[in-house]
N, C-alpha and C positions, 0 to 999 in steps of 0.2 A: 503494500500499499504506500501511496506517495503523500508526503506531508506538504509539498509545495507543487500546485498545479497551474499551469497556464492554459488558457483556452483561446483559440484563434477561430472566430466564426465569420462566415460570410453572411451579412445581413441580408442579402437577397434570397438566401436559402432558409434562414431560420432567425430566431431572435434569442436573447439570453434566457428569457423565461422558459422556453421550450427545453432547454438544457439543464438549467440550474437545479430544479427540484430533483431530477433523476440524479444529478452529480452529487448533491448533498447526501442522498441516500446510499451512493456507492462508496464515498470516501469515509475515512476515520473522522470522527469528531475532532475538531481543531485544525483540519487541513486548510491551508490558505489557498484561495483561488484568485488568480488574475485573469482579467478579460481584455481580449484585443480584437478589433474588428478590421477585416479588409475593406478596401474602397475601390472605387473606380480606377483611381491612380496607382493603387498598390494591390496587386492581385494576391500577395501573401509573402513576397521575399523581404520587403521592408518591415512589415509588422511582425514577421518571424524574428528578425533581428531585435526588434523592440522587446518581444516576449522573452527572448533568451537573456536579456539583461535582468530580468527578474529571478533567474536562476532556478528555473523549474525542474523538478525531478521527472515530471511527466508533462508533456506537450500534447494538448488535444486540438485537432484541426476538424472543425465542422463545416462541411460544404461539399462541393462537387469535384470532379477529377481536376479541374483547373486550379482549384484552391489547394487541393492536396499537393499537386505537383509544384506549385509555387513555393509553398512552405518548405517542401523537401529539397527544392533547389538550394535554399539558402542553408538548411541544416547540413547538406552534404558538401556544400562549398567551403563552409567553416568547420567541418568535422565536429559538429556539435555532440558533446556527450549528454544526450537527453533521450529518453524513451518517447517515442511518438504513439499517440492513440489516434485512431481515424473514426470519425463519426460521420459515415456516408449520407450525404443529403442531395446528391446530384442525380443524373440521368442514367449514367453507365456505371458509376462507382467501381471502376475497373481494378484499381489496386485492392480495394476491399474485398471484392469477390475473389480474386486470386489468392488472398490471405485468409479467406474464410471468416472474414469480420461479418457479423450480422448485418444484413441490409433490410431496410423497411422495419427495423426494431431498434429504435434509438436508445431505449433503456438497456437492451441487451448488448449494444455496442459500447455503451458507457460502462457497463459492469465489466466487460472484456478488457477495456483499456485500464480500468482501475485496478483489476486482480490479475490480468493476464501477464505471462512471462514474455519478456522482450526477445525477439529474434533478429539477427542480423539480415539485412536486406540490400541487395546491390542496387546501384544507382547508374543508369546510363546517361551519357552526355552526348549532345549533338552540337556541332559547329556547322551552321547551315547558311548558304548564300541565297538570299531571297531578292525579289526585285527591289525590295526596299532597303536591302543592305544585308551585312553579316549580323548574325545573332547566334548566341550561345545559350543553351538551355540543358537542364537535366530533365530526365524522364524516369518513370518506373514502370511503365507498361510497354508501350511500343512507339516507334516512329517509322515514317516511310511515305512512299508515294503511291498513287493509283487509285484503285476502287475505293479503298477505305477513306482516303482523303477526300475524293470526289463525293462520297456519300455523305461524309460529315458537312462539307461545304454546301451541299444542296439541301440539307435537311431544315425544315422550317421551324424556327425557334418557338412559334406560338404552338405549333403542334407538339413539339418536344416537351413544352410545359404542360401539356394536357395529357399526352399518350406516353411520356417517358421514352425509354429506348425503342418502343415500337414505331416511333416517328422515323427512325432510321430506315425502316423497311420501306416507307413510302417513297424514299429518295433513291432506293438502290437502283431502279430501272434507268434513272438519268445518270447515276454513277457508272453503270455498265456501258452506256452510250458514249460517255465521255473518256473512256479508258481504252485507248488504242495501245496495241503492242508498239514499244519503242525500243530503240537501240540505247544503250547506256555502257558505261566503263564502270567495272567493280573490281576493287582490290580488297583482299582479305587478310588481316594480320601482317600487313606490310609486304606481301608477296607480290610478284609482278601481276599487274591487272589483267583481266580478261574483258573482251567485248560480249556483252550479254544482250539479250532481248526479252522484254516482258512488260506487262501493263501494270503490274503491282510487285513492289518490294516492301515487305514489312521486316523490321528489325525489332526484336522483342526482348524485354526482361522477363515477362510472364505472358502466357498465350490464351488465357480464358476470357471470353466476351460475355455479355448478356445472354440470357437464355441457355446458359451452360455450353455455348458453342466454343470448342477449343481449337483455335488456329494452328498453334504450335504446341503439340503435346509434350515435347522435350523440354521446354522452356522451364527453368527453375530460378526463382528469385534470389537464390542464394548459392549459385554455383560458380560465381565469378566469370560467367560467359554469357554472351548474347546469342539467341537463336534468330535465324532469318529465314524468310519464306519468299520465294520468286515464283509468281504465277504468270503463265504466258499463253493460256488458252485463248483462241480467237474465233472458234466456231462451237456450234451447239455440241457436235460429237466430242470435241476436245473438252468442253466444260463438263460434260457427263463423265468423261474419264478423270478429270481433275477431281470431281466431286467424289468418285470412287476411291481415288488415292487418298484424299483428305479425311473422308467420313468413314470409309470401310477398311482400307488398308492400314491406315495410321490411326483408327478409332477402335472399332470393335474387334477387328482381327489382330490389332496390335495388343490389345488388352488380353484377349484370349491367349495368346502366345507368350505374354509377359515380355515382350521384346522391348529393349532399352533404346533403339534407334528407329527413327522414321524413315519410311520408304520414298525416295523420290521417283519421278516419272519424267516422260517427255515435256510435260506442261506444269509440272510441280517440282521445285527444287528446294530441299531443305538444307541448311547448313548451321554451323556453329563458329563463333569467333569472338576475339576480344576486342578487335578494331575493324572498321570497315570504312572504305572511301568510295564514294559514288560521284560520278560525273554524267550530267544528262545534257545532250546536246541541245535540248529545248526544255524550258522550265515546265515543271509539272506540279500538280496540287500535292502538297506536303502536310502531314498531320503529325501532332504529337500528344500522346495520351488522350486521345478522342476529341482534340481540338484542331481545327483547321489554322494552320500557321501562314500559308501563302503558297506561292509558286516558287519551288526551289529548282535550281540547276547544278548545285554542288553540295555535298554534305559529308562530314566525317563523323563516325560514330564510335564512342569508346565506353568501356566500363569501369565503374569505381567499385570494386568488390567491398562488400559490407559497409556500404556508404552511410546507412542510417540503422537505427534500431527501432522495430515496431512491435508493439504488443498485440 
């Protein structure tokens, strides 16, 4: 149990009253709690720095994937010695799902954060060149270009607020239409690069999405490596074959055989690395932890093993 707790909340997702009652019940009597809010100008990095100055033993972040990612970005950057607890209040809640944090049950998420044991979690970093300039960000779930990024960009915000992650399904058709197979250059772990082709490249720290869909079954948040998935299906028969590879070969059949490695095919390529460099001749839609970042034409991805501790 923690005597000093800091809470960072996104006021567009919740308010202090919604958390405080359950938090008081979960903490020991006499525990001190400090409160901090994100803002339109500070997604979480700056307020995380402010929260750390209160020297908490436990830092709770209440919000969606963007808020969680922004707070973790600062924690990993300064290598903060603090346990993190996640109170998932977003649409996807991707890291929470991958860590089995209770979703849609705020009291249970608070109890887990208050009583749970901390585990080391890797943090990915991406240096990306966008039309707006160069940016560097941390991520905990995945980054990449292609269908996933187009789907996020095309999703209606109003529908997302009403339907949650199901709103992404509505934009999937437009995402498929916008995702052509393109050439690009890929270098893995500093080795000589290769010319590749595909419409989607995802680089992941963990691989489970909403509805229990697992895109990268070998991804592990604490193995010190990144997993990547390259998709290049361009026709209906190729998509059928890709789905077989992903759902059957690397899903049901893989579990039955208790295999440790995913199987690639002509249109589905799995890999693992600690660092990747990607050059795109033309800019393409790029996403980070479920958020559209912009159109990217070059990016480098690395891993920071055990970058944070999460309860």
